[in-house]
C-alpha positions, -999 to +999 in steps of 0.1 A: -171-423+017-162-400-013-187-369-018-184-357-050-197-319-059-219-321-091-248-298-111-263-286-076-261-320-059-239-343-040-227-379-051-221-401-022-195-430-027-190-460-002-205-487+015-219-456+039-235-441+011-266-451+028-258-432+062-260-403+038-293-410+019-307-414+059-294-380+067-312-366+030-342-380+037-344-365+076-333-334+060-358-330+028-390-335+042-409-355+013-446-366+010-442-400-003-415-420-023-421-444-051-388-466-060-386-474-096-367-508-099-366-538-121-371-575-113-337-582-106-333-553-081-363-559-066-345-591-054-313-586-047-308-546-040-348-533-026-344-553+009-309-540+016-317-505+006-350-506+029-334-524+060-307-498+056-330-465+055-363-478+070-381-445+064-384-460+031-406-491+046-436-475+034-427-463-004-443-473-034-427-498-052-427-493-093-415-524-110-404-529-150-390-555-166-348-553-170-340-546-203-338-521-232-370-525-242-388-514-207-370-476-219-407-469-240-433-446-243-453-473-231-439-479-198-434-441-189-472-443-192-477-467-171-454-453-144-471-421-152-503-435-142-493-452-114-482-419-095-514-404-103-533-437-091-513-432-057-521-391-053-480-382-060-478-345-055-449-325-062-436-331-031-431-369-037-395-383-038-389-409-070-359-429-066-346-451-093-330-482-079-314-497-107-290-494-138-288-478-168-324-485-182-341-474-149-322-438-140-327-428-178-368-439-178-370-430-141-353-397-143-377-390-175-406-398-158-397-380-127-389-348-145-420-348-167-447-356-139-463-323-126-436-302-149-414-322-129-408-337-090-379-345-073-356-378-083-320-396-063-301-421-084-291-453-067-270-472-091-269-510-090-249-516-122-210-511-130-224-493-159-248-470-137-223-462-111-195-453-134-213-432-163-252-432-163-261-419-128-240-390-136-247-360-159-284-353-159-295-370-190-325-385-191-345-402-216-367-434-235-365-449-270-385-442-298-399-459-335-365-482-325-341-450-323-321-450-293-329-420-262-346-400-290-377-383-265-357-369-233-348-339-208-315-325-194-331-330-157-305-333-125-313-356-099-311-345-060-283-367-050-269-398-059-259-427-036-233-454-046-233-484-026-207-499-045-217-537-025-247-540-052-217-553-078-216-584-058-255-590-073-241-586-108-231-615-136-202-612-151-216-599-188-231-568-167-198-559-154-183-566-185-209-537-196-201-515-173-169-517-185-169-502-214-174-469-203-148-470-179-128-476-212-146-448-228-138-421-206-100-433-202-099-432-242-111-396-242-100-377-207-071-395-188-040-414-206-031-428-174-058-444-168-062-462-202-025-473-196-037-485-159-065-505-179-041-523-198-030-545-165-054-573-151-046-561-118-069-531-122-101-548-122-092-561-089-107-532-071-132-519-091-142-494-066-111-472-075-122-473-116-154-463-106-149-432-084-122-425-112-145-429-139-176-405-126-148-378-111-136-376-151-169-376-166-182-352-139-153-328-144-163-325-183-202-322-176-200-290-152-179-274-180-207-281-204-241-292-186-261-294-217-236-310-249-231-279-264-190-284-270-168-304-247-194-326-233-199-342-267-167-361-264-186-383-238-201-397-274-170-415-281-179-449-296-220-440-292-227-427-328-223-459-341-226-475-313-264-463-308-271-478-341-258-513-335-278-510-301-306-502-322-305-526-347-304-559-325-330-544-298-356-567-294-339-596-317-324-632-301-292-614-302-297-582-290-267-565-272-262-551-239-255-508-241-221-513-236-212-542-256-226-522-287-201-493-275-178-516-272-184-523-310-184-483-317-153-476-298-131-500-323-151-489-358-148-451-341-105-456-330-105-468-370-122-438-383-099-414-367-069-435-377-084-427-410-084-395-408-044-394-395-061-386-359-049-417-343-012-431-351-013-471-364+001-484-328-026-467-305-053-483-331-039-516-323-037-513-291-074-499-288-085-532-305-060-555-285-076-546-257-112-537-263-121-564-291-118-593-269-148-577-246-170-571-280-199-592-286-189-618-316-211-603-343-211-596-378-225-562-384-250-553-414-236-522-428-271-509-446-291-507-419-265-489-392-257-466-415-300-462-419-303-456-381-273-437-374-295-403-397-312-400-369-282-396-345-289-367-320-253-354-331-260-347-367-264-311-379-274-304-417-280-340-425-243-348-420-230-381-393-212-361-366-183-383-343-163-375-313-135-391-321-101-394-301-071-378-316-045-397-295-055-418-259-064-396-234-078-369-260-109-365-281-120-339-310-162-335-318-183-323-345-160-349-369-180-355-403-173-387-420-181-399-454-206-429-459-172-444-474-150-442-445-179-458-421-182-485-445-145-496-445-145-488-406-171-516-402-159-538-426-123-532-406-143-545-374-160-574-389-127-582-400-115-585-364-139-609-354-139-635-376 
């Protein structure tokens, strides 16, 4: 089992991670446990967790619907009310058993209930294992804008049990790979080269652990997104706008699917700004476009949604862009004309 140290907590990775969870629960005497899950993790993951950690057998279970629409203030109200009705005190442990939605939502609810109660993440999706459960960002969507409301709040621990990957449908595996591609493009050229080989995906545990370590190194240097950590937003400025646009529609995209589109578009932006060579752009597009959803993106709604991006300053849309594979920069402005050209470029690739 691998153990990584993050911002005041440990991340335990491996199929013996639940042994570390049992030790954690023995050491920390909590008054009660609440487990947040969705209908999928309730069925496929909760039984494994309870059988591995019998101390959690008496936990209060809070079930939400899977999907981005659950990251709402209404669901927060439901969670806070459940905690209140069941007399959760400040010595309660809140356990997030699920993917990125569960960890974002659960972390936010725990960090605000009674000014903050302890929480841990047990990520069950590839996206949550490789990215969402690490870094201390929590949040919900508001008025159709992705992650507009949230906090920086660190979990007490993260326990990654890779066998949960076997419960995922193929679409959700592809969803998680997006964040692995992203961290490689901004931080590790060798990993990016490794991802060019189909054999790289035969051992996803190694990719996950490498991704976690790369992100953790960046977060440790810049916990609150003031400088270096902004490179982790590569693909997300446009990607979040795409995700928000399709939210609640029949064509709703998973987070990673929207980010894949965003990375292709923002790579073209980097090429326009002469940060990225044409050959590197071609390689990125060839690698990512076959995993992108086949959508023709509408320009004006996406531009409008980008006006509320968290990274904007002085009403200027700012991007994290790669300047060569394995290296990135941040706070790069782009004009509406440049963004339009890059969106049209993406649309030409998916025709």
